[in-house]
SELUMDREN-497388 format. One line per 2 residues: for each residue x, y, z of N, C-alpha, C. Coordinates in nm, 3 decimals. Layout:
N
X:Y:Z:X:Y:Z:X:Y:Z ~ ...
END
This chain:
81
12.802:8.257:9.847:12.707:8.378:9.814:12.578:8.367:9.914 ~ 12.553:8.520:9.932:12.427:8.527:9.988:12.337:8.580:9.888
12.196:8.550:9.955:12.075:8.557:9.871:12.011:8.681:9.939 ~ 11.968:8.740:9.827:11.904:8.895:9.838:11.741:8.863:9.787
11.662:8.933:9.894:11.544:8.935:9.848:11.471:9.077:9.818 ~ 11.441:9.093:9.687:11.376:9.197:9.650:11.214:9.205:9.634
11.163:9.299:9.681:11.013:9.314:9.663:10.986:9.408:9.553 ~ 10.894:9.364:9.434:10.916:9.415:9.333:10.747:9.425:9.283
10.694:9.545:9.325:10.532:9.539:9.324:10.471:9.518:9.167 ~ 10.584:9.588:9.069:10.543:9.557:8.932:10.530:9.451:8.882
10.586:9.349:8.916:10.598:9.211:8.888:10.473:9.135:8.930 ~ 10.389:9.103:8.827:10.257:9.068:8.831:10.210:8.921:8.755
10.290:8.876:8.663:10.246:8.764:8.588:10.383:8.669:8.545 ~ 10.364:8.598:8.457:10.444:8.521:8.396:10.553:8.551:8.321
10.445:8.648:8.214:10.586:8.704:8.153:10.703:8.814:8.218 ~ 10.656:8.896:8.336:10.732:8.934:8.418:10.842:8.836:8.450
10.806:8.750:8.514:10.875:8.629:8.553:11.003:8.609:8.443 ~ 10.929:8.559:8.323:11.023:8.554:8.240:11.126:8.637:8.184
11.075:8.785:8.200:11.175:8.884:8.150:11.267:8.891:8.260 ~ 11.231:8.862:8.402:11.340:8.898:8.495:11.421:8.807:8.479
11.394:8.687:8.447:11.479:8.544:8.485:11.566:8.586:8.337 ~ 11.545:8.633:8.243:11.607:8.643:8.138:11.724:8.740:8.160
11.667:8.863:8.211:11.748:8.964:8.234:11.895:8.916:8.362 ~ 11.828:8.868:8.454:11.938:8.825:8.520:12.033:8.720:8.506
12.013:8.616:8.404:12.082:8.533:8.370:12.167:8.563:8.253 ~ 12.126:8.707:8.207:12.218:8.785:8.109:12.366:8.837:8.185
12.315:8.881:8.307:12.452:8.978:8.374:12.503:8.866:8.470 ~ 12.432:8.792:8.532:12.491:8.673:8.634:12.453:8.554:8.553
12.524:8.503:8.473:12.502:8.351:8.402:12.498:8.235:8.539 ~ 12.405:8.164:8.544:12.368:8.046:8.618:12.306:8.097:8.763
12.274:8.211:8.760:12.232:8.276:8.886:12.102:8.185:8.940 ~ 12.094:8.186:9.062:11.982:8.120:9.163:11.888:8.210:9.138
11.760:8.207:9.100:11.656:8.297:9.117:11.507:8.241:9.147 ~ 11.457:8.267:9.252:11.350:8.220:9.322:11.245:8.330:9.318
11.136:8.329:9.240:11.000:8.392:9.260:10.899:8.377:9.312 ~ 10.827:8.463:9.388:10.684:8.465:9.427:10.615:8.544:9.402
10.515:8.511:9.257:10.452:8.616:9.194:10.342:8.682:9.318 ~ 10.278:8.605:9.358:10.169:8.625:9.474:10.218:8.736:9.556
10.352:8.727:9.629:10.410:8.836:9.733:10.479:8.931:9.639 ~ 10.506:8.923:9.535:10.575:9.020:9.480:10.726:8.991:9.514
10.773:8.910:9.524:10.908:8.870:9.569:10.993:8.800:9.491 ~ 11.140:8.848:9.460:11.223:8.777:9.388:11.371:8.766:9.481
11.410:8.640:9.483:11.492:8.634:9.580:11.625:8.571:9.444 ~ 11.742:8.621:9.455:11.850:8.596:9.379:11.958:8.585:9.472
12.043:8.471:9.439:12.142:8.456:9.476:12.300:8.480:9.378 ~ 12.359:8.600:9.438:12.473:8.670:9.359:12.497:8.782:9.409
12.571:8.855:9.311:12.556:9.015:9.377:12.453:9.107:9.366 ~ 12.419:9.145:9.476:12.287:9.208:9.502:12.292:9.332:9.385
12.394:9.405:9.395:12.391:9.542:9.314:12.370:9.506:9.155 ~ 12.448:9.400:9.113:12.425:9.364:8.962:12.275:9.315:8.938
12.221:9.273:9.046:12.081:9.196:9.027:11.986:9.322:9.036 ~ 12.008:9.418:9.096:11.917:9.554:9.128:11.925:9.615:8.986
12.062:9.612:8.961:12.066:9.684:8.847:11.975:9.647:8.696 ~ 12.019:9.524:8.699:11.950:9.430:8.594:11.774:9.441:8.593
11.748:9.429:8.707:11.582:9.425:8.745:11.557:9.572:8.716 ~ 11.628:9.665:8.739:11.586:9.810:8.694:11.571:9.832:8.552
11.693:9.775:8.497:11.703:9.794:8.344:11.622:9.724:8.245 ~ 11.543:9.612:8.316:11.418:9.552:8.294:11.303:9.641:8.293
11.287:9.723:8.347:11.179:9.840:8.377:11.102:9.799:8.489 ~ 11.169:9.712:8.589:11.085:9.684:8.687:11.142:9.803:8.852
11.063:9.792:8.928:11.101:9.903:9.048:11.109:9.776:9.175 ~ 11.260:9.759:9.177:11.283:9.666:9.298:11.336:9.759:9.419
11.273:9.697:9.528:11.350:9.744:9.644:11.371:9.612:9.712 ~ 11.490:9.651:9.795:11.563:9.504:9.872:11.468:9.502:10.002
11.421:9.407:10.058:11.315:9.357:10.125:11.357:9.404:10.275 ~ 11.518:9.362:10.262:11.587:9.413:10.400:11.539:9.562:10.423
11.554:9.659:10.302:11.537:9.793:10.326:11.392:9.833:10.366 ~ 11.305:9.776:10.287:11.143:9.805:10.306:11.118:9.775:10.466
11.178:9.660:10.490:11.131:9.645:10.643:11.196:9.720:10.742 ~ 11.297:9.784:10.730:11.353:9.894:10.804:11.284:10.013:10.789
11.239:10.017:10.670:11.139:10.163:10.638:11.006:10.158:10.701 ~ 10.948:10.017:10.704:10.822:9.995:10.762:10.833:10.022:10.891
10.927:9.924:10.942:10.942:9.950:11.099:10.950:10.097:11.165 ~ 11.052:10.198:11.117:11.075:10.323:11.122:10.933:10.396:11.137
10.853:10.358:10.997:10.694:10.436:10.979:10.624:10.382:11.110 ~ 10.613:10.259:11.150:10.543:10.226:11.267:10.582:10.261:11.381
10.695:10.310:11.400:10.749:10.373:11.535:10.731:10.506:11.538 ~ 10.720:10.589:11.439:10.687:10.708:11.409:10.557:10.705:11.451
10.451:10.642:11.380:10.319:10.669:11.388:10.269:10.636:11.516 ~ 10.347:10.545:11.614:10.290:10.531:11.743:10.338:10.634:11.849
10.440:10.727:11.812:10.458:10.860:11.888:10.386:10.942:11.910
END
């Protein structure tokens, strides 16, 4: 299984971490979750779409890091033209 990293700007504390771990374990039992609160990043091994839906249903705003990186690169390219 592949790992997917989400940027979650509204994930800010230990309570957020506990809520998200619970939400993900509910829909993906035994899922591997790594959280970096300082960077607002959550990495999950499992079905990315299911994980993203669980994060949203827990009232957080995830963005896949790969999508954010592409968007930032596009914005940077446009700013230099």
